[in-house]
Structures are given as C-alpha cells and as structure tokens.
KEDRENVEX-32770 format. One record per residue (C-alpha): residue number from 1; z, x, y; residue in one letter. Coordinates in pm, whole numbers, plus 50000, padded with zeros to 5 digits. Last residue first. Layout:
N
+-----+-------+-------+-------+----+
:   i :     Z :     X :     Y : aa :
+-----+-------+-------+-------+----+
: NUM :     Z :     X :     Y :  A :
...
+-----+-------+-------+-------+----+
This chain:
111
+-----+-------+-------+-------+----+
:   i :     Z :     X :     Y : aa :
+-----+-------+-------+-------+----+
: 111 : 92994 : 09455 : 93114 :  E :
: 110 : 92732 : 09560 : 92859 :  A :
: 109 : 92458 : 09588 : 93120 :  L :
: 108 : 92658 : 09835 : 93325 :  L :
: 107 : 92748 : 10042 : 93020 :  R :
: 106 : 92383 : 10053 : 92905 :  A :
: 105 : 92273 : 10151 : 93254 :  L :
: 104 : 92525 : 10433 : 93262 :  L :
: 103 : 92412 : 10559 : 92920 :  A :
: 102 : 92047 : 10556 : 93031 :  Q :
: 101 : 92133 : 10742 : 93349 :  T :
: 100 : 92321 : 11006 : 93150 :  E :
:  99 : 92025 : 11040 : 92913 :  Q :
:  98 : 91791 : 11073 : 93212 :  L :
:  97 : 92006 : 11348 : 93362 :  Q :
:  96 : 92017 : 11535 : 93030 :  T :
:  95 : 91639 : 11506 : 92996 :  I :
:  94 : 91592 : 11632 : 93354 :  R :
:  93 : 91810 : 11936 : 93281 :  V :
:  92 : 91618 : 12012 : 92961 :  A :
:  91 : 91290 : 11982 : 93153 :  T :
:  90 : 91409 : 12232 : 93412 :  E :
:  89 : 91500 : 12478 : 93135 :  A :
:  88 : 91158 : 12439 : 92969 :  Q :
:  87 : 90985 : 12480 : 93303 :  C :
:  86 : 91177 : 12805 : 93358 :  A :
:  85 : 91080 : 12923 : 93009 :  R :
:  84 : 90715 : 12845 : 93086 :  L :
:  83 : 90737 : 13049 : 93408 :  K :
:  82 : 90885 : 13340 : 93214 :  D :
:  81 : 90604 : 13314 : 92954 :  R :
:  80 : 90353 : 13319 : 93239 :  L :
:  79 : 90498 : 13639 : 93381 :  A :
:  78 : 90528 : 13798 : 93037 :  P :
:  77 : 90159 : 13751 : 92949 :  C :
:  76 : 90068 : 13469 : 92711 :  F :
:  75 : 90053 : 13569 : 92345 :  A :
:  74 : 90117 : 13238 : 92165 :  Q :
:  73 : 89879 : 13060 : 92402 :  P :
:  72 : 89601 : 13314 : 92324 :  R :
:  71 : 89539 : 13541 : 92619 :  D :
:  70 : 89270 : 13484 : 92881 :  H :
:  69 : 89502 : 13248 : 93062 :  L :
:  68 : 89722 : 13534 : 93177 :  C :
:  67 : 89472 : 13629 : 93449 :  D :
:  66 : 89522 : 13280 : 93594 :  H :
:  65 : 89885 : 13349 : 93682 :  L :
:  64 : 89865 : 13255 : 94049 :  L :
:  63 : 89631 : 12967 : 93964 :  A :
:  62 : 89871 : 12837 : 93698 :  I :
:  61 : 90149 : 12850 : 93954 :  D :
:  60 : 89940 : 12654 : 94207 :  K :
:  59 : 89850 : 12404 : 93933 :  L :
:  58 : 90217 : 12329 : 93879 :  A :
:  57 : 90349 : 12400 : 93534 :  L :
:  56 : 90509 : 12110 : 93350 :  G :
:  55 : 90389 : 12147 : 92992 :  A :
:  54 : 90116 : 11891 : 93066 :  Q :
:  53 : 89989 : 12124 : 93339 :  Q :
:  52 : 89993 : 12414 : 93093 :  L :
:  51 : 89791 : 12215 : 92841 :  L :
:  50 : 89543 : 12106 : 93107 :  R :
:  49 : 89487 : 12465 : 93218 :  I :
:  48 : 89452 : 12580 : 92858 :  K :
:  47 : 89193 : 12310 : 92783 :  A :
:  46 : 89004 : 12402 : 93100 :  V :
:  45 : 88988 : 12764 : 92984 :  Q :
:  44 : 88869 : 12663 : 92637 :  A :
:  43 : 88581 : 12462 : 92784 :  V :
:  42 : 88510 : 12755 : 93017 :  D :
:  41 : 88489 : 12991 : 92718 :  A :
:  40 : 88242 : 12749 : 92558 :  E :
:  39 : 87997 : 12796 : 92844 :  D :
:  38 : 87953 : 12670 : 93198 :  Y :
:  37 : 87662 : 12677 : 93441 :  L :
:  36 : 87705 : 12570 : 93803 :  R :
:  35 : 87375 : 12478 : 93961 :  Y :
:  34 : 87238 : 12713 : 94229 :  G :
:  33 : 86867 : 12667 : 94158 :  A :
:  32 : 86847 : 13008 : 93992 :  A :
:  31 : 87139 : 12897 : 93775 :  S :
:  30 : 87493 : 12990 : 93863 :  R :
:  29 : 87764 : 13133 : 93640 :  A :
:  28 : 88095 : 12953 : 93642 :  P :
:  27 : 88416 : 13110 : 93768 :  A :
:  26 : 88703 : 12881 : 93675 :  L :
:  25 : 89069 : 12919 : 93766 :  L :
:  24 : 88995 : 13072 : 94106 :  G :
:  23 : 89159 : 12791 : 94300 :  Q :
:  22 : 88821 : 12675 : 94434 :  A :
:  21 : 88692 : 12671 : 94075 :  E :
:  20 : 88982 : 12455 : 93959 :  Y :
:  19 : 88907 : 12225 : 94254 :  F :
:  18 : 88545 : 12200 : 94143 :  R :
:  17 : 88667 : 12106 : 93796 :  L :
:  16 : 88898 : 11848 : 93955 :  M :
:  15 : 88607 : 11686 : 94140 :  R :
:  14 : 88397 : 11684 : 93826 :  I :
:  13 : 88673 : 11493 : 93654 :  S :
:  12 : 88846 : 11634 : 93349 :  V :
:  11 : 88791 : 11475 : 93006 :  Q :
:  10 : 88708 : 11820 : 92867 :  T :
:   9 : 88374 : 11739 : 92705 :  R :
:   8 : 88270 : 11489 : 92971 :  Q :
:   7 : 88365 : 11711 : 93262 :  A :
:   6 : 88190 : 12007 : 93100 :  L :
:   5 : 87880 : 11792 : 93053 :  E :
:   4 : 87885 : 11688 : 93417 :  G :
:   3 : 87940 : 12047 : 93533 :  I :
:   2 : 87627 : 12179 : 93366 :  K :
:   1 : 87609 : 12338 : 93023 :  M :
+-----+-------+-------+-------+----+
C-alpha cells in the first residue's frame, strides 16, 4: 500500500508518517518509481507508536527504543518496560497534583 492508504488506515497524517520514517521508526520498501510501499507490519508498527505516545512516551524515546517495538506489547524489551514504568510514575504524580488542585478549587468555591 502507498503512504496515503497507510495514513487513512492508521489515522496518522502523511506528514507524521514521513516524520516516523525520518526518525527510523518506519522503513518502507520502495517501488521502482520511488514510491513508499507499506505492508500490514507497518500498520501494526504505527499502531504501537501511537499507543506508546498515548501512554505518555515522547516520540524521541520511542525512536531510541524502536528495536523493542517488534515485540508484542506484553513482551516489550526491558529498556522500554523501564521507560513505561517511569511514565506510569510520572502520571501518578500528575494525578495527585490534579486531585490536590481540584480539592483546593472546591474549597475556594465553597467559601
């Protein structure tokens, strides 16, 4: 499939797909005419990238750990699992801070 179809199937812009390629996250084959050609493995790769971004990983970190993306999500390599744990801890801190802010706002509005 060409880049437009991959963009449509993954709901990721063509520009972002090209950025993923520049970061080494995607390595499409090329047709004789030079067009990028993607397959189902690329669809899965983009899905993993998006999932990790939604989980809080920065794209630069995902790019550094791109070799880990070939594993199933439940079997990510240790380096990626450590990064996910760090994101989980940061998220817990942010949740606590937001809960404290919410409580403060409620007290201020109640007065």
